[in-house]
N, C-alpha and C positions, 0 to 999 in steps of 0.2 A: 234750513239746512241741510237736516238730512233727508226731506222728499228729494231736491234736487240733487243729492247724492246716489239716491235711490235710481231716477230718472235715468244719469247718467250712466251707473254700471249697468243699468240694465241697454240702455245705447248700445254702449262696449260688448258686451254681449251679442246684441243682433248685429252689429256688424262685423265680428269677428265672425259668429257664427255663419256667415254669407261666405267667408273665402271657402272651406270646405263643401258647404252646400253647393256653390256654383259650378268648383272644380269638379264635383260629382256630375253634374249638370253635362259639362263638355266631355267629360270622359262617356256619359250615354251617350251622346249625340255624335260625337266621332267616331264611336262602335257602333251603333244602330244606321248612320246617314255618311258619312264617310266625311263631314262637315260639321264644323265648332262656329256657331252663329258669334257675333261680334260682340253680344252685348254682355256676354258674361263675362268675357277678359275685359271688357272698358267700367264693369260695375266693381270687378278684383281691383282692378289700376287703382282705381276712385276709393275704395273703399280703406284702401291702406290707410290714408292721412287722419279720417276721421279716430280710426283704429290705434293708431299712435298717439296721434296729442289726447286721446283718451286712457290711454296707455300708460302716459307718461315719459313716450319717448320723447327725447331730444330734437330740434330742429337739422343738427348735421347729421344724426342719423336717419332722421327720415328721408334728407337729400340722399344719401348714401344706397337707402334702401331704393328709391326711385332710379337713381345711377346705374343700379345691376341691372334691373329692369330696363335700361333704355340701352346697357352694353348685351342683354340677352336679346333684345329685338335690334340691336344690329348685327352682331352676327346671327340670328334667325335669317335676317332679311338677305345675305350674301347665301344661306342656304336656301331660300327658296330662289333666289335666282339661279341657281344651278339646277332646281329642281329634287333636291334632296327632301323637302320636305311642304307642306302645306302652307299656304296662310295664315288657316286658323292655327298651324299650329304654333308659328311664330309669333302671334301675339299673346295665345294662350300662355308661351314660356316666357313671354316679356312679363305679363300680368304675374304669373306666377313668382316669377324672381324680387318682384317688388317687395310682396311678403318674406319668400325667403332670405334675401339681403346675403350682401356680400361674404360675410364672414360663414355662409354654410351652402355657398355655390357648390364648389367640387365636391360634396357629398349628395348635394342635389341631384348634379348632374349625372354622376355616375348614378345614383337610382334612374336618373329619366336613359341612362343608356341599358342596364342591366331588366329594365322593364322594359323597354322596347325591343330588346332581342326577347323577352319571355314572348310578348305579344306578337314579334313576326314567329317564333318559333309553332307559336297554337295556331296562327293563322297558315303557315303553308303546312304541317299536318294535316290542319281540316281541308283542305285542299287537295292533301293526297288522299284523305279517307273518302272526299267526297267521288273519287272515283269509285271506291267499291262498296258506297255505304248510298247510293242514289238519295234517300229519304233523308239524307242533312238536306240537301236541294231543297224540302219540302218547308224545312223554316222560315218564314220571311224574313226574322234578325239575321238569319247566317247565311241567306241565296247570294248577298253580294258580295261576302267572305270569300266566296270560292271560286270567283274571277278571278284567272288568272293573271288577268291583266290589271288589277287593280290593287294597288298600293296597297300598304300596312297603314292603319290608323294609328300615328305614331299620339296624337292628339292623348290616345289612353294613358299612355304613359307617363306623359307627361303633368299628366292630371293627379295618375296615380300617386306618383315622386311628390308629386306638392301636398296630397292631403300626407300620406305618410309623415312630409317634415312637417305639419303645422303645428305641432307642439313645441318645436326649436322656437318658433315663429319668436320675436322681440315683442308681440302686441299680443299676445296671447295670455291670456289673467295667469297668472301662476296658481290662481286655483283650481283652475282647467289641469293642470298638468297634475296635480295629487291626486287630482278624482280616476285620471284615466292611468294613469299610472303609479 
């Protein structure tokens, strides 16, 4: 029985650790290429189920978490239809919402807005500086951000806010919060 418990604990740790790692991948991808692949969002959304079940979260709470993701997807789809955010942003927001849950959705969305404003400000400052410092345009990872017609990579804000809220998630083992805080 002890070996089974060890295997389940390790499995839970791997599944739970996938959330911040995949969010970080999405952040880098959106910053670098202005594109968030579908697979990180899909894996994040699916990984919540085994993380929750292994973490002892009851089925009703799991349903509320997935309902939160669905609500964010619906709201994000409206924003996408109006051209405010990209499709990858909608999927990443919904997947993060599954892990964040309804109880923490307001602080999460506030963080997304604050990080989004910071990202927008940084990008706009870089665009202003590019006129005075042409050497900025030589950095391949920065070049696309200097194009004035290019949008703002809001997936960066969505992912950073999700990583910031990670330890408040119901599925993160208590021992992890003690180690990091």
